MIBARO-829486 format. One record per residue (C-alpha): residue number from 0; residue in three letters; y negated, x negated, z negated. Coordinates in steps of 0.1 Angstrom, whole numbers, plus 5000, padded with zeros to 4 digits. Layout:
<recs>
  seq  type     Y     X     Z
  NUM   ALA     Y     X     Z
...
</recs>
This chain:
<recs>
  seq  type     Y     X     Z
    0   MET  0497  6533  8278
    1   GLY  0494  6568  8264
    2   ASN  0500  6578  8229
    3   LEU  0527  6554  8216
    4   LEU  0531  6569  8181
    5   ASP  0545  6601  8195
    6   ARG  0573  6581  8211
    7   ILE  0583  6563  8179
    8   ASN  0610  6582  8160
    9   ASP  0630  6552  8146
   10   PRO  0622  6516  8140
   11   ALA  0645  6507  8168
   12   ASP  0620  6522  8192
   13   LEU  0596  6493  8184
   14   LYS  0619  6468  8201
   15   GLU  0611  6483  8235
   16   LEU  0574  6476  8230
   17   GLU  0554  6445  8242
   18   LEU  0531  6428  8218
   19   ALA  0500  6445  8233
   20   GLU  0517  6479  8228
   21   LEU  0525  6471  8192
   22   GLU  0488  6463  8187
   23   GLN  0479  6496  8202
   24   LEU  0504  6513  8180
   25   ALA  0488  6497  8149
   26   THR  0455  6513  8160
   27   GLU  0471  6547  8164
   28   ILE  0488  6545  8130
   29   ARG  0455  6538  8114
   30   GLU  0439  6567  8132
   31   CYS  0467  6590  8121
   32   ILE  0464  6579  8084
   33   ILE  0426  6583  8085
   34   GLY  0428  6617  8102
   35   THR  0454  6630  8079
   36   ILE  0442  6618  8045
   37   SER  0406  6628  8053
   38   ARG  0419  6664  8055
   39   ILE  0443  6665  8026
   40   GLY  0434  6635  8003
   41   GLY  0458  6609  7990
   42   HIS  0464  6572  7988
   43   PHE  0445  6556  8016
   44   ALA  0433  6519  8016
   45   PRO  0466  6502  8007
   46   SER  0485  6515  8037
   47   LEU  0457  6507  8061
   48   GLY  0461  6471  8051
   49   ALA  0499  6470  8056
   50   VAL  0501  6483  8092
   51   GLU  0508  6450  8109
   52   ILE  0533  6438  8082
   53   THR  0552  6471  8088
   54   LEU  0553  6467  8125
   55   ALA  0562  6430  8124
   56   ALA  0590  6435  8100
   57   HIS  0605  6466  8117
   58   SER  0602  6451  8152
   59   VAL  0622  6419  8144
   60   LEU  0646  6434  8118
   61   ASN  0673  6461  8122
   62   SER  0666  6487  8095
   63   PRO  0684  6502  8077
   64   GLU  0712  6476  8081
   65   ASP  0685  6451  8073
   66   LYS  0667  6463  8042
   67   ILE  0629  6465  8036
   68   ILE  0619  6473  8000
   69   TRP  0583  6484  7995
   70   ASP  0565  6477  7962
   71   VAL  0549  6503  7950
   72   GLY  0549  6527  7980
   73   HIS  0512  6531  7983
   74   GLN  0515  6507  8013
   75   SER  0545  6526  8029
   76   TYR  0526  6552  8049
   77   PRO  0529  6532  8082
   78   HIS  0566  6528  8074
   79   LYS  0570  6566  8069
   80   LEU  0552  6572  8103
   81   ILE  0577  6551  8123
   82   THR  0609  6563  8104
   83   GLY  0611  6599  8116
   84   ARG  0585  6615  8093
   85   ARG  0555  6616  8117
   86   GLU  0559  6654  8122
   87   ARG  0557  6660  8085
   88   PHE  0531  6634  8076
   89   ASP  0504  6660  8069
   90   THR  0526  6674  8040
   91   ILE  0525  6640  8022
   92   LYS  0522  6645  7984
   93   GLN  0520  6683  7989
   94   PHE  0544  6706  7971
   95   GLY  0575  6709  7992
   96   GLY  0563  6681  8015
   97   ILE  0572  6644  8018
   98   SER  0567  6621  7989
   99   GLY  0538  6596  7987
  100   TYR  0563  6570  7978
  101   CYS  0596  6558  7993
  102   LYS  0623  6584  7987
  103   ARG  0659  6577  7994
  104   ALA  0666  6614  8000
  105   GLU  0640  6615  8028
  106   SER  0652  6586  8050
  107   PRO  0680  6560  8053
  108   HIS  0651  6535  8058
  109   ASP  0638  6542  8023
  110   ILE  0661  6517  8005
  111   PHE  0646  6518  7970
  112   GLU  0622  6541  7952
  113   ALA  0593  6528  7931
  114   GLY  0561  6543  7916
  115   HIS  0555  6514  7893
  116   GLY  0545  6479  7906
  117   GLY  0565  6447  7903
  118   THR  0600  6460  7910
  119   SER  0606  6450  7946
  120   VAL  0617  6414  7942
  121   SER  0642  6423  7914
  122   ALA  0657  6451  7935
  123   ALA  0657  6430  7967
  124   LEU  0675  6402  7949
  125   GLY  0701  6427  7937
  126   PHE  0706  6439  7973
  127   ALA  0709  6402  7985
  128   LYS  0736  6394  7960
  129   ALA  0755  6426  7969
  130   ARG  0753  6414  8005
  131   ASP  0767  6381  7995
  132   LEU  0795  6396  7976
  133   ARG  0803  6419  8005
  134   GLY  0802  6390  8030
  135   THR  0778  6405  8055
  136   ASP  0747  6389  8070
  137   ASP  0720  6416  8067
  138   THR  0684  6405  8060
  139   ILE  0667  6416  8028
  140   VAL  0629  6418  8026
  141   ALA  0607  6427  7997
  142   VAL  0570  6435  8005
  143   ILE  0550  6431  7974
  144   GLY  0512  6434  7968
  145   ASP  0495  6406  7950
  146   GLY  0485  6431  7923
  147   SER  0522  6438  7916
  148   LEU  0529  6400  7914
  149   THR  0509  6399  7882
  150   ALA  0536  6421  7866
  151   GLY  0559  6401  7843
  152   MET  0590  6416  7859
  153   ALA  0580  6402  7893
  154   GLN  0576  6367  7877
  155   GLU  0611  6371  7862
  156   ALA  0625  6381  7895
  157   LEU  0609  6351  7914
  158   ASN  0622  6328  7888
  159   ASN  0657  6341  7892
  160   ALA  0655  6342  7930
  161   GLY  0647  6305  7930
  162   HIS  0677  6299  7908
  163   GLN  0701  6321  7928
  164   LYS  0692  6303  7961
  165   THR  0704  6333  7982
  166   ASP  0688  6343  8014
  167   LEU  0658  6366  8006
  168   ILE  0624  6371  8022
  169   ILE  0594  6381  8001
  170   ILE  0563  6391  8020
  171   LEU  0533  6388  7997
  172   ASN  0507  6413  8009
  173   ASP  0477  6395  7995
  174   ASN  0446  6417  7998
  175   GLN  0431  6404  7965
  176   MET  0434  6439  7950
  177   ALA  0457  6461  7930
  178   ILE  0441  6495  7924
  179   ALA  0411  6476  7911
  180   PRO  0402  6440  7918
  181   ASN  0428  6416  7904
  182   VAL  0422  6397  7872
  183   GLY  0437  6367  7856
  184   GLY  0451  6333  7864
  185   MET  0475  6345  7892
  186   SER  0446  6360  7910
  187   SER  0426  6328  7907
  188   TYR  0456  6309  7920
  189   PHE  0458  6330  7951
  190   SER  0421  6326  7957
  191   ARG  0425  6288  7958
  192   VAL  0456  6291  7981
  193   ARG  0437  6313  8006
  194   ALA  0413  6285  8012
  195   GLU  0440  6260  8021
  196   PRO  0452  6252  8056
  197   HIS  0486  6264  8069
  198   TYR  0506  6240  8048
  199   LEU  0541  6245  8061
  200   TRP  0533  6242  8098
  201   ALA  0511  6211  8092
  202   LYS  0539  6195  8071
  203   ARG  0564  6200  8099
  204   GLU  0541  6187  8125
  205   ALA  0536  6155  8104
  206   GLN  0573  6151  8099
  207   GLU  0580  6153  8136
  208   MET  0553  6128  8144
  209   LEU  0566  6103  8118
  210   ARG  0601  6105  8131
  211   HIS  0589  6093  8165
  212   ILE  0570  6063  8155
  213   PRO  0583  6029  8142
  214   MET  0590  6029  8105
  215   GLY  0585  6066  8104
  216   GLU  0618  6075  8087
  217   ARG  0611  6050  8060
  218   MET  0577  6064  8055
  219   LEU  0592  6099  8052
  220   GLU  0615  6087  8025
  221   ALA  0586  6071  8006
  222   ILE  0567  6104  8008
  223   LYS  0596  6123  7994
  224   ARG  0599  6099  7965
  225   VAL  0563  6104  7955
  226   LYS  0560  6141  7966
  227   GLY  0565  6154  7931
  228   SER  0536  6135  7917
  229   VAL  0510  6144  7943
  230   LYS  0519  6178  7956
  231   GLN  0503  6195  7926
  232   LEU  0470  6183  7940
  233   VAL  0474  6192  7977
  234   VAL  0501  6218  7983
  235   PRO  0492  6255  7985
  236   GLY  0521  6276  7972
  237   VAL  0533  6248  7950
  238   LEU  0539  6274  7922
  239   PHE  0565  6291  7943
  240   GLU  0581  6259  7956
  241   ASP  0585  6247  7920
  242   MET  0603  6279  7913
  243   GLY  0628  6271  7941
  244   LEU  0612  6293  7969
  245   THR  0601  6280  8003
  246   TYR  0565  6289  8008
  247   LEU  0552  6299  8043
  248   GLY  0515  6304  8047
  249   PRO  0489  6316  8042
  250   VAL  0492  6336  8074
  251   ASP  0471  6362  8090
  252   GLY  0485  6395  8078
  253   HIS  0469  6414  8106
  254   CYS  0484  6393  8135
  255   ILE  0517  6409  8145
  256   ALA  0528  6378  8165
  257   THR  0522  6354  8136
  258   LEU  0540  6377  8112
  259   GLN  0570  6381  8135
  260   GLU  0572  6343  8138
  261   ALA  0570  6339  8101
  262   ILE  0598  6364  8094
  263   LEU  0620  6348  8120
  264   GLN  0613  6313  8106
  265   ALA  0621  6326  8071
  266   LYS  0654  6338  8084
  267   HIS  0661  6304  8100
  268   ILE  0651  6284  8069
  269   GLY  0674  6305  8046
  270   GLY  0674  6307  8009
  271   PRO  0645  6325  7991
  272   VAL  0613  6323  8012
  273   LEU  0579  6337  8004
  274   ILE  0556  6346  8033
  275   HIS  0520  6347  8020
  276   ALA  0501  6372  8043
  277   ILE  0464  6375  8039
  278   THR  0453  6411  8045
  279   THR  0423  6434  8041
  280   LYS  0428  6465  8020
  281   GLY  0414  6494  8039
  282   LYS  0417  6475  8073
  283   GLY  0403  6495  8102
  284   TYR  0381  6519  8083
  285   ALA  0347  6503  8075
  286   PRO  0339  6523  8043
  287   ALA  0373  6514  8028
  288   GLU  0370  6477  8038
  289   ALA  0336  6476  8021
  290   ASP  0348  6493  7989
  291   PRO  0387  6492  7987
  292   TYR  0385  6500  7950
  293   LYS  0368  6533  7956
  294   TRP  0391  6541  7986
  295   HIS  0424  6533  7970
  296   ALA  0431  6570  7967
  297   THR  0408  6597  7978
  298   GLY  0401  6634  7980
  299   LYS  0391  6650  8012
  300   PHE  0364  6632  8032
  301   ASP  0346  6632  8065
  302   ALA  0364  6607  8087
  303   LEU  0334  6600  8108
  304   THR  0308  6595  8081
  305   GLY  0330  6585  8051
  306   GLU  0313  6611  8030
  307   PHE  0335  6627  8004
  308   ALA  0338  6665  8002
  309   PRO  0315  6677  7974
  310   SER  0333  6682  7941
  311   LYS  0331  6716  7925
  312   PRO  0310  6718  7894
  313   GLY  0329  6720  7862
  314   PRO  0338  6704  7829
  315   PRO  0340  6666  7827
  316   LYS  0374  6649  7831
  317   TYR  0392  6639  7799
  318   SER  0389  6602  7810
  319   LYS  0351  6607  7810
  320   VAL  0351  6623  7776
  321   PHE  0373  6595  7763
  322   THR  0350  6567  7775
  323   HIS  0318  6585  7764
  324   THR  0332  6590  7729
  325   LEU  0347  6555  7726
  326   LEU  0313  6540  7735
  327   LYS  0296  6560  7707
  328   LEU  0323  6549  7683
  329   ALA  0320  6513  7694
  330   GLU  0283  6513  7689
  331   ARG  0289  6521  7652
  332   ASP  0319  6498  7647
  333   PRO  0319  6463  7662
  334   LYS  0356  6459  7655
  335   ILE  0365  6485  7682
  336   VAL  0378  6469  7714
  337   ALA  0391  6485  7746
  338   ILE  0422  6475  7767
  339   ASN  0436  6488  7800
  340   ALA  0463  6475  7823
  341   ALA  0447  6474  7858
  342   MET  0434  6510  7857
  343   PRO  0397  6507  7847
  344   ASP  0386  6536  7869
  345   GLY  0415  6560  7862
  346   THR  0412  6555  7824
  347   GLY  0374  6556  7825
  348   LEU  0370  6522  7809
  349   LYS  0351  6508  7838
  350   ASP  0321  6524  7821
  351   PHE  0329  6506  7788
  352   GLU  0329  6471  7803
  353   PRO  0292  6468  7812
  354   VAL  0281  6480  7778
  355   PHE  0305  6458  7757
  356   PRO  0319  6432  7781
  357   GLU  0331  6409  7753
  358   ARG  0350  6438  7738
  359   TYR  0366  6450  7770
  360   PHE  0400  6436  7783
  361   ASP  0417  6444  7816
  362   VAL  0450  6426  7813
  363   GLY  0463  6433  7848
  364   MET  0494  6452  7857
  365   CYS  0510  6442  7825
  366   GLU  0516  6471  7801
  367   GLN  0540  6451  7779
  368   HIS  0514  6424  7774
  369   ALA  0487  6450  7768
  370   VAL  0505  6465  7739
  371   THR  0515  6432  7722
  372   PHE  0480  6419  7729
  373   ALA  0466  6449  7711
  374   ALA  0490  6443  7682
  375   GLY  0476  6407  7679
  376   LEU  0441  6420  7678
  377   ALA  0450  6447  7652
  378   ALA  0469  6421  7631
  379   ASP  0437  6401  7628
  380   GLY  0414  6429  7618
  381   TYR  0402  6446  7650
  382   TRP  0407  6482  7662
  383   PRO  0422  6481  7697
  384   PHE  0421  6513  7718
  385   ALA  0447  6508  7746
  386   ALA  0442  6533  7774
  387   ILE  0474  6535  7794
  388   TYR  0489  6563  7815
  389   SER  0519  6580  7800
  390   THR  0542  6570  7828
  391   PHE  0531  6533  7826
  392   LEU  0533  6532  7788
  393   GLN  0571  6536  7793
  394   ARG  0572  6500  7805
  395   ALA  0560  6488  7771
  396   TYR  0585  6507  7749
  397   ASP  0601  6477  7733
  398   GLN  0567  6463  7725
  399   ILE  0556  6496  7708
  400   ILE  0587  6494  7686
  401   HIS  0589  6457  7678
  402   ASP  0553  6445  7680
  403   VAL  0535  6476  7667
  404   CYS  0556  6500  7647
  405   ILE  0579  6476  7628
  406   MET  0548  6456  7616
  407   ASN  0529  6489  7612
  408   PHE  0497  6476  7630
  409   PRO  0469  6501  7636
  410   VAL  0470  6500  7674
  411   ARG  0454  6531  7690
  412   LEU  0474  6543  7720
  413   CYS  0453  6565  7743
  414   ILE  0478  6581  7766
  415   ASP  0462  6594  7798
  416   ARG  0479  6616  7824
  417   ALA  0502  6631  7798
  418   GLY  0523  6661  7809
  419   ILE  0522  6671  7846
  420   ALA  0502  6646  7865
  421   GLY  0506  6662  7899
  422   ASN  0510  6650  7934
  423   ASP  0524  6615  7927
  424   GLY  0557  6630  7916
  425   PRO  0586  6620  7894
  426   THR  0575  6584  7888
  427   HIS  0541  6595  7875
  428   GLN  0547  6627  7856
  429   GLY  0539  6621  7819
  430   ALA  0569  6641  7807
  431   PHE  0585  6618  7782
  432   ASP  0558  6603  7759
  433   ILE  0563  6629  7731
  434   ALA  0600  6624  7731
  435   TYR  0599  6586  7732
  436   LEU  0572  6582  7706
  437   ARG  0583  6609  7681
  438   PRO  0614  6591  7668
  439   LEU  0594  6559  7659
  440   PRO  0588  6553  7622
  441   ASN  0551  6548  7612
  442   MET  0538  6565  7644
  443   THR  0513  6593  7643
  444   ILE  0510  6615  7675
  445   MET  0482  6639  7684
  446   ALA  0472  6661  7714
  447   PRO  0440  6680  7717
  448   LYS  0436  6716  7729
  449   ASP  0402  6708  7745
  450   GLU  0374  6683  7748
  451   THR  0359  6690  7713
  452   GLU  0391  6684  7696
  453   PHE  0398  6653  7718
  454   GLN  0366  6638  7705
  455   ARG  0376  6646  7669
  456   MET  0409  6629  7675
  457   LEU  0393  6598  7688
  458   ALA  0371  6598  7657
  459   THR  0402  6602  7636
  460   MET  0418  6572  7653
  461   ALA  0386  6551  7648
  462   GLN  0389  6554  7610
  463   TYR  0427  6554  7607
  464   ASP  0441  6521  7595
  465   ALA  0475  6530  7580
  466   GLY  0495  6523  7612
  467   PRO  0499  6530  7649
  468   ILE  0484  6563  7661
  469   ALA  0485  6579  7696
  470   VAL  0467  6607  7714
  471   ARG  0480  6622  7746
  472   TYR  0457  6640  7770
  473   PRO  0461  6655  7805
  474   ARG  0449  6645  7839
  475   GLY  0417  6661  7852
  476   ALA  0390  6683  7836
  477   GLY  0390  6700  7803
  478   VAL  0383  6737  7796
  479   GLY  0346  6733  7791
  480   ALA  0345  6730  7753
  481   PRO  0313  6714  7740
  482   THR  0311  6676  7734
  483   GLY  0287  6656  7713
  484   ASP  0279  6621  7701
  485   ASP  0291  6623  7665
  486   PRO  0325  6640  7663
  487   GLU  0340  6648  7629
  488   PRO  0374  6633  7622
  489   LEU  0403  6656  7616
  490   PRO  0424  6658  7584
  491   LEU  0456  6640  7592
  492   GLY  0486  6662  7600
  493   VAL  0468  6695  7597
  494   GLY  0471  6723  7623
  495   GLU  0451  6754  7628
  496   THR  0458  6791  7632
  497   LEU  0440  6806  7661
  498   ARG  0455  6841  7660
  499   GLU  0473  6862  7634
  500   GLY  0504  6884  7641
  501   ASP  0537  6893  7624
  502   ASP  0561  6897  7653
  503   LEU  0565  6861  7661
  504   ALA  0548  6827  7658
  505   ILE  0538  6807  7689
  506   ILE  0533  6771  7680
  507   ALA  0516  6753  7709
  508   TYR  0507  6716  7714
  509   GLY  0479  6700  7733
  510   HIS  0472  6714  7768
  511   GLU  0495  6744  7762
  512   VAL  0473  6759  7734
  513   TYR  0450  6780  7755
  514   PRO  0478  6793  7778
  515   ALA  0496  6803  7746
  516   VAL  0466  6822  7733
  517   ALA  0463  6840  7767
  518   ALA  0500  6848  7766
  519   ALA  0496  6862  7731
  520   ASN  0468  6885  7743
  521   TYR  0492  6898  7771
  522   LEU  0519  6903  7745
  523   ALA  0495  6924  7724
  524   GLU  0491  6948  7754
  525   GLU  0529  6953  7751
  526   GLY  0527  6960  7714
  527   ILE  0538  6925  7703
  528   GLU  0515  6908  7678
  529   ALA  0519  6870  7678
  530   THR  0505  6843  7655
  531   VAL  0493  6814  7675
  532   ILE  0491  6779  7659
  533   ASN  0475  6749  7674
  534   ALA  0498  6722  7660
  535   ARG  0474  6693  7668
  536   PHE  0500  6668  7655
  537   ALA  0535  6663  7668
  538   LYS  0540  6638  7640
  539   PRO  0534  6644  7611
  540   LEU  0538  6681  7615
  541   ASP  0518  6705  7593
  542   GLU  0550  6717  7576
  543   SER  0534  6741  7551
  544   LEU  0515  6759  7579
  545   LEU  0545  6761  7603
  546   LEU  0570  6771  7576
  547   ALA  0548  6799  7563
  548   ALA  0544  6813  7598
  549   ALA  0581  6810  7606
  550   ARG  0591  6828  7574
  551   ARG  0566  6855  7578
  552   CYS  0573  6862  7615
  553   GLY  0610  6855  7616
  554   ARG  0609  6842  7651
  555   VAL  0593  6810  7666
  556   VAL  0583  6799  7701
  557   THR  0572  6763  7707
  558   VAL  0552  6754  7738
  559   GLU  0545  6719  7752
  560   ASP  0539  6702  7786
  561   GLY  0565  6675  7779
  562   ILE  0603  6673  7782
  563   ARG  0620  6698  7760
  564   ALA  0648  6674  7750
  565   GLY  0636  6655  7720
  566   GLY  0601  6667  7724
  567   PHE  0576  6686  7702
  568   GLY  0597  6718  7700
  569   SER  0627  6698  7690
  570   GLY  0607  6683  7661
  571   VAL  0597  6718  7649
  572   ALA  0632  6731  7651
  573   GLU  0645  6700  7632
  574   MET  0619  6705  7605
  575   LEU  0627  6742  7601
  576   GLN  0664  6735  7598
  577   ASP  0659  6707  7574
  578   ARG  0637  6730  7552
  579   GLY  0664  6757  7553
  580   CYS  0643  6781  7574
  581   ALA  0670  6796  7597
  582   VAL  0649  6815  7623
  583   PRO  0655  6818  7660
  584   VAL  0635  6792  7679
  585   LEU  0627  6793  7717
  586   ARG  0614  6759  7730
  587   LEU  0593  6761  7761
  588   GLY  0586  6729  7780
  589   LEU  0598  6709  7809
  590   PRO  0635  6710  7818
  591   ASP  0660  6682  7818
  592   ARG  0651  6669  7853
  593   PHE  0626  6648  7870
  594   ILE  0596  6668  7880
  595   GLU  0588  6668  7918
  596   HIS  0553  6662  7933
  597   GLY  0529  6690  7938
  598   ASP  0496  6705  7926
  599   ARG  0495  6704  7888
  600   ASN  0487  6741  7883
  601   LEU  0514  6750  7907
  602   LEU  0540  6730  7888
  603   LEU  0529  6744  7855
  604   GLU  0534  6778  7869
  605   LYS  0568  6769  7884
  606   TYR  0581  6757  7850
  607   GLY  0567  6787  7831
  608   LEU  0540  6768  7813
  609   ASP  0510  6789  7823
  610   ALA  0500  6820  7805
  611   ASP  0521  6843  7826
  612   GLY  0552  6821  7823
  613   ILE  0549  6819  7785
  614   PHE  0544  6857  7783
  615   LYS  0575  6864  7804
  616   SER  0596  6839  7784
  617   VAL  0586  6855  7751
  618   MET  0593  6890  7764
  619   ALA  0628  6878  7772
  620   PHE  0631  6863  7738
  621   VAL  0620  6893  7717
  622   PRO  0648  6917  7709
  623   GLY  0648  6948  7731
  624   ARG  0624  6933  7756
  625   ALA  0648  6914  7778
  626   THR  0650  6942  7804
  627   ALA  0613  6943  7808
  628   ALA  0612  6905  7812
  629   ALA  0640  6906  7838
  630   SER  0620  6930  7859
  631   VAL  0595  6903  7864
  632   GLY  0621  6876  7871
  633   VAL  0620  6855  7839
  634   SER  0646  6832  7824
  635   ALA  0637  6811  7794
  636   ASP  0660  6783  7807
  637   ASP  0644  6781  7842
</recs>
């Protein structure tokens, strides 16, 4: 049959293939994903498990007139390969390449963008009601993983879909996993359902049989009258049926013919229909099937052996420092508990669980619940450390305000992946946490310059009981600063001066402290002597230290790896103005745009937040030096 994938440039091309050819195509897609991701790294196991769902949906539907919405996008690589992006697939998640998620600008078949789980059913229901208002008959499909179905928003959407009664197909890609193994009652419910027979087809066969025997119709009526009292005991999918959805399944999520039949039957049934497809995360690659948790996303690896490329020796990752330090603190204080939202590996808390299993809580893909759960623990005398990525903490903003800050509970927010997070792109860059936390009354916000200071900040959090406190820290490794087992807490709201100079003051925050010091050394070579201050705290600011430096130097530069609008630099400028210190202020940080995907260091360089970029921006800011700065192509507003 030859190489089929090379002939597929649009989903319409699938309609020319026989079932055996679709099955061969599934194999070729897996081979392409394995071959490509082994060379460049990226998300891996989720898409391997979604190949047949992708081919079944696209082969019976007419995208983009019919709309398929993928939740989260980890599972959309097969979709990308058959929608005109095969030639660029080896650029996925690379700077200037295609996105690792659905991207409307990339393809008309990418209907909706999502980097956070649990959004597809809400979006699909919106598309379905728009279709109804428009009076067309296009089919709307949401493909949602069972991990995403634990998200509260997904439950809200299912509830509303059952009420709206409009035509909508939801394909539940049930591989028993999110990034990590699923937890909670919803996961247990699916485990029970997986063990049941194919309820819908059995029910229909029984109905047809009864209609053809004497008294059969009367027996059916009797069954309907008592159905509500007995179905709780015998019907898989009853949760969805009670919400007003028709439940089909469980079905084999790796059988294209079965999936095609289920989708066509769902269209025929009408209304909201949920197809429960059982799949294997990592399907087709034995190491990923054996350990889908490990293979959710990978670096480079040997496709034949499954061995990962050796990692370069270097400092530990911040997530490792976090867990090591929290364990030491928890040994001394039995009130310390740890919380994460379905990210035990990424946050490092998977190493906390075996040591203190009764004090470890993975709440699933439920950041809102995680924060309010932490508030409840704090309200009753415990010290919760909630480790949540910056981008995911955005989902819990209302809970931070209402359930933590207003009642002033000592919840410890450990904000991982703050600043530029890298190749996952706009949905995952931790650009906004400084700006969205800084305005909140009662909130304390810190960021470390290195691993030593990070440990001291965690020790500070462990003894701080006056209200909510947050520490933000970047993805990846630190700078190699020494770590220990007994860090000393920091004095609250106190910064430190790292370098003295009278020409200007550079006030840096968190990750940007060391690049600011390096930039100041470059400036000294140009005859410009800068004071460099490690702010440590975005709130409260060390006002006496910052005011003294601003008044002495007469010119201030702030540097942060967050959004400039409303961020750390804005806080410094506001404070200086409020205290009557009218000095020029240059705020360096991320611009007013969503930051694209790409290597973290490359993006920091692009936005002028490496040492060279800070140096060039300061040169343009200092009177009489703009010409020199222009010669190296600098604009402080880039």
